[in-house]
N, C-alpha and C positions, 0 to 999 in steps of 0.2 A: 694705698691712698695716703698722700702727705698732708699733714695739718700744720698750719701756722697758727700758733696760739699767742695772743697779745694780752698781757695782764696789766691793767692800769690800777692806780689808786693805792690803797694802804696795804700793810703787811697782812691784815686779816683777809683781804681779798686775795692776796698771794697764796695763802693756805688753801682757799677754795680752788684756785687755779691748779695747785700742785696735786690735789686729790683728783681733779678732773683729768689731768695729764696721766695719772696712774691708771685711772679707769680706761682711758683711751688706749694706753699702751697694752693693757690687758686684753683689749679687743683687737689687737694686732695692727693698729694704726702706727705710722711712723711720723716723724716731726721734721720740720724745716724752718729755717729762719729767713728764707727767701720767699717773698710774697708772689713772685712770678712763677715759682714752682708749686705753690700750694693748690691742692685740690679742694681743700676745706680751710676756711679762715674763721677762727673763733676769737671774739673780743670779750674779755671779762672787764666790764666797764665800771666807772666810778662817777658819782655826782654829788660828792660831799659839799664842795664849794664851787663857785662859778668857773674857776680855772680848770678844776677837774672835769666839770661838765663839758666845757668847751673842748678839752683834750679828747674826751670820749667821743663826742659828736664828730669832731674833725677826723678822728681815727676811723670811725665807721664810714664816713663819707669817702675817705681815701681808699679804704678796702672795698667799698662798693664798686669802684671803678674796675678792680680786678675781677669782681663778680660779673660785671657787665661786659667787659672787654678782654678779660684775660682767661687764664686756665681754670680759675676758681669755679667750682660747681656748687658750692654751698657756703653761705655767709651766716654765721650765728652770733647773736649778741646775748650776753648774760650779765649778771651783776647788778649793781645798784641802779644805774641808769635804765637798764631794762625793766627792773621792778617798778621804777617810778614813772617811766614814760612808755609803758608797754604798747599802748594803742597808737601813740604818735609815731613810734619807730616803724611799726608795720605799715601804717598808712602813708607816711611821708618818705620812707626809704624802701621802695619796692624790691631792691636788690637783697634785702635781709630775708632769709628763708625761715629762720627760727628765732624765737625770743624766749629766754629762760629767766625766771625770777631768782631771787637770792636764796631761796630754800629748795631750789629744784636742780642743783648741780648733778644729782644722781641720774637725771634724765638726759645727760649730754649725748650718750650713744644713740638713744631713741631719736633725739633731735636730728642727728646727722643722717640716720637711716631714712627718716621721713623726708628730710630736705633733698637727699639724693634721688628720691623717687618723685620729686617735684611737688610734694605736698607741704603746705604751710604747717608749722609746728609751734605751739606755745605751751608753756607749763609754768603755772604760778601757784605753788602749793602754799597753804596757810603758814604764816610765820609763827607757829605755836608749838613747834617741836624742833629737835635737833636731828639733822640728817645723819644716818648711819653710813659711814664711808666703808664699804666692804672691800673695795679695791685697795692696792697699795698706793704709795705716794711718791711722785718724782720730785726730788729736791732741786731747786733752781738757784740756791745761794752758794754754790761751790761745794756743798757736801759737809762742811764742818760746822755750819751754823744753820739752825732751823727755828721757825716760829711754831709755837704750840698754842692754837686758839682754844682757850678754856671756856669761853662762853659766847653766845650770840645775842644780838639785840641789846636794848637799853630801856630802862624805866625812868630815866632822869628828866626827860622833857625840857632841856635847856631851850630858851626861847629862840635861839639862833640855829638850832640843829634839826635836820630832817631825818636823822638816822632812825629814831624810834618808829616813824611812819613807814620806813623802807624795810628795816630789819626786824621789826616786831619787838615784843617784850623781852626782858632779860631771861635767857635760858642757859643754865650751866651744863656743860658736858659732864656726864658721870665720871667720877674720879677713876674708876677702874679702867674706863676707856682711855682717859688721858695717860694713865700710867702705862697701858699697853702701847699706845702711840709713841710715848717717850722711849720706852725700851726698844721698840723697833727702830727709832731714829738713832739711838745710841749704837745699835748693832750695825747700822749703815755708816757709822763713823762720825756722827754728829758729836761735837765737843761742847758747843754752846747752845743751850735751849732758851729761847726768848718767849716768855709768857705774854700773850696778847688777848685782848677782848675790847669791846667798846669801854668796859670798865672791869678791871681785874679784881679789884678789892671786894666786890660783892659776891665773888665766886662761892657757889654752894648754898647760898641762903635759900634759894628756891627749891633746891633738892633735899637739903638736910636740916633746914630750919634755922641755921646759923651760918655766919660767914666762916668759910672753911679753907681759905687760901693757905693759911698756915699749915693745915693738915696735908694739903697737896704738896707743899714745899717739902715737908718732912719725908714724904714718900719718894718724891723725885730725887731728893738728895741721896737716896740709897742706890740709885741705878748706876752700875759700873759703866765707865766710859765717859760719862758726862763730866765736864770740868767746870763750866760756868752755868748757872741758872740766873736769868735776868728777868726782872719784872717791869712791865710797861703799863701805862694808863691807870694809875692809882688815884682815884678821886680823894682829895684831902680829907673830906668829912667821913670817909669810910675806913681810913687807916686805923687799926686797932692794936691793942697791946700784944696779943698773941702773935700777930703778924710780925711786929717788930722783934719779938723774942725769937721767932723762927728764922728771920733774916740773920740775927746775931749768932745763933747756935749752929746753923747749917753751913758747913764750910764751903759748899759749892754755890751757895746763893750769893750773888754779887752784892757788895755794899753800894748799891745803885738803885735809885727809885725815880720813876717818871711821875710827877705830880702836876697835872694841868690845873693851874689856878685861874687862868683866863684874865683876871684883873685883880686889883686890890681895893679899889674904892667901894664902899658898902653900897652906895646907890647904884653903881654900875652892875655890881654882882647881883643885886636884887632884880634889876631889869633883865639881866641875863637868865634869871631863873635858877641861879646857882644856890647851893644849900649851905654855903659858908660865907662868913664875913671876914673882915681883916683880922679880927682877934682870933678866930678859929685857925686861920692860915698861919699866923705867927706862932700860935701855940704848937701846932703839929710839926712845923719846921724846927722849932726849938727842941721839942721832944726827940725827934729823929736825930738831930745833931748831938744831943746829950747822950743818947743811948748808943749811937753808932758814930763815933767821932770822925771816922774816915769815909762816911757815906758821901756819894756823889749824887746831888739832887738836880734833876732836869725838870723844866716846866715849860709851858707854853702860855702866851698871852695874846689877846685879841686887841687890835688898835682900831679906834674909830667906831666903836659900838654906837648905835643910835642914842643921841642925847649926851654922849660923852663930851665934857668940856675940856678946855685947855688946862684948867686947874686940876681936873681929875686925872688927865694924862700926866701932869707934873707929879701928882701924888704917886702914881705908878712908877715913874722914873726914880723918884726918891726912894721908894721901897726896894726897887730892884738894886739900886746902888748900895743900900744898906744891907740887904739880905745876901747878895753875891751868890746867886745860883751858879752851880758848877756848869750847867748846860741850859740853854734856853732857845726856844724858837718863837718868833713873833710873826703874826699874821694879820693882815688887814681884814676887817669885818666883811663878810660876804652876804649880801642881801638875798637870802634864799626864799623863793616863793613858797607859800603855804606854811610859813613859820610866823609865830607872833611877832618876832623882832622885825620882820619885813614890813609889817603894817604900822610900826611905831613911827611917831613924828620925829622931827629933828634928825633925819639921816645925815650923816657926816659926809662931806665931799670927798671924793676919791683921792684928790691930791693931798688933802689933810691927813687921811688915813695913811697914805704912803709916807708922808713926812714923819708922822709919829712912829710908824714901824721902823723907819730908818734910824731915828733917834734911839729907839730901844736897842737895835742891833749894834749901833756904834758904841753905846754904853756897854753892852754885853761883851763886845770884842775886847774892850779895855779890861773888863773884869776877868775874862778867861785868860788873857795874856798874863795878868798879875798872878793868877792862880797857877798857870803853867810854870812861870818862873820860880814859884815856891817849890815846885816838884824837882827842880835841878838838884842832882846829887842823890835822889831817892832811887832805890831798887824796886822794880815792879815786874810782875809777870805780864807777858804780852802774847796775844794770839796772832800768829803770822797770817796775813791776808793775801800776800802776793809779793812779787819781786819787780823791782825797777832795774832791769838788766843793764840799761845804759848808764846807770849811776852806781852800779855795784851795791845796791841797797835793797832792803826789804821794807814792806809796809805792814804794820801791825796795829792792834788795839789793846788798850788796858781795860781793866774792869770798869773804868770810868767812862767808857765810850761804847755806845750802842752802834751797830752798823748803819751806815747810810745817813745818820742824823747827827753824829758827833765827830770828834777828831780822830787823828791817826798818829802813830809813832813811826818815824823813819829811822831805820837801823842800818848803818854801813858795816858790812862784814864780808870776809872772804869765805866764811863757813857756808855750807849748803843747808838751807832751811826749806821746809815744805809748808804749803798752806795748811792751816789746821794745827801746826805744831805750836807748843807753848815754849817761850824762851824767857830767861831771866835777864833783864836789862838794867842798866843804870841811865837815868835821864841826864843828858849832857847839855841840852839846849831847848829853847822854846820859841814858837811862832805865835801868831794871834790865836789860832785854834789847834795847832798840831805841836808835836814834840819831836825831839831828836834824841836817840839813845844809842848805847853801845852794849854789846853782849858782856855779861859778867863772867 
């Protein structure tokens, strides 16, 4: 039986997909990337914002045609959209045979078995525990980079976000299980481990009574074979001194931190339900840059939040220009049903949101170009990602660049390099987001 598996959404969703793929391979299923050949189609869906929701719905409808008119004998939907719209999916898309919630990925084989027998299958386990993944994991990022999901759910309840309602309260994965996962990934050839969760900085507080990300980093740093350990999704109010010291002392931990601030105006931050104000954000950025001078800071901001004024947007622009984040993503506010922000007055017009987002990204392009020019002449380690055979060049990333969201380095050389290799290079040129280098 051939399975087509479509994974949508974030890297945390991707980890769930990779564990399901491992379980399916252990049950002797094979995989295809051709929907016309698939006996079974599985979609791991997303609904974080409207664009993600539309992509998930359109993908389900597209695959439903193969269930209705093609070779497909079972269509299964899992993930966040399935958790949030479980009854609507089964009622409105009759081609769907099974629906699994976010805490039910271990039931994927049972879902297939029941669906192939013509029986409707649903599984929505309470989001109050962590699933135990007893099967292996199939990596989908090329084998040398992997995500390690260290926690599930979120307790923050930002007014624009639906994740706590879908994924449940914050639950840390026990440290011994994470270390075992990381050791297995390293044995498989993973060189870069990227720590993810809805919020990584709170790791361990629910299990051990105090924030323990620094202790996890200390243990991961000991694992042979790992070269980089990267941390994503650190809420600024939860960054603490022991964590900063752990980043400094552990040689495998990248001097890179993803800190989503979302805005800088105090009134907007309060309406967002964020737990920081401008003073807090400025203080933690200042401390990180003093303690770790070469740290690369990434952030995200939301443009056009309900009630945001032109003056508040200009305050954000001024702050970004002064602070000069190394990496930044800007998103227009998405009015998500069943969230407090969706019911707020003074919703901003879509055209204004897009205008403000474009202004932020144009400014950030200038900032990154200037920062990249400052790197010319510097020697850095680069992880090789692939080859541009037509240009006799390789593509790589520095410690300053997370996969898929940040920039690349282009290296022209006649030497043979392999994906996953690390090479020492000298930066020789700069683009708006990317760099040019040569082997040292």
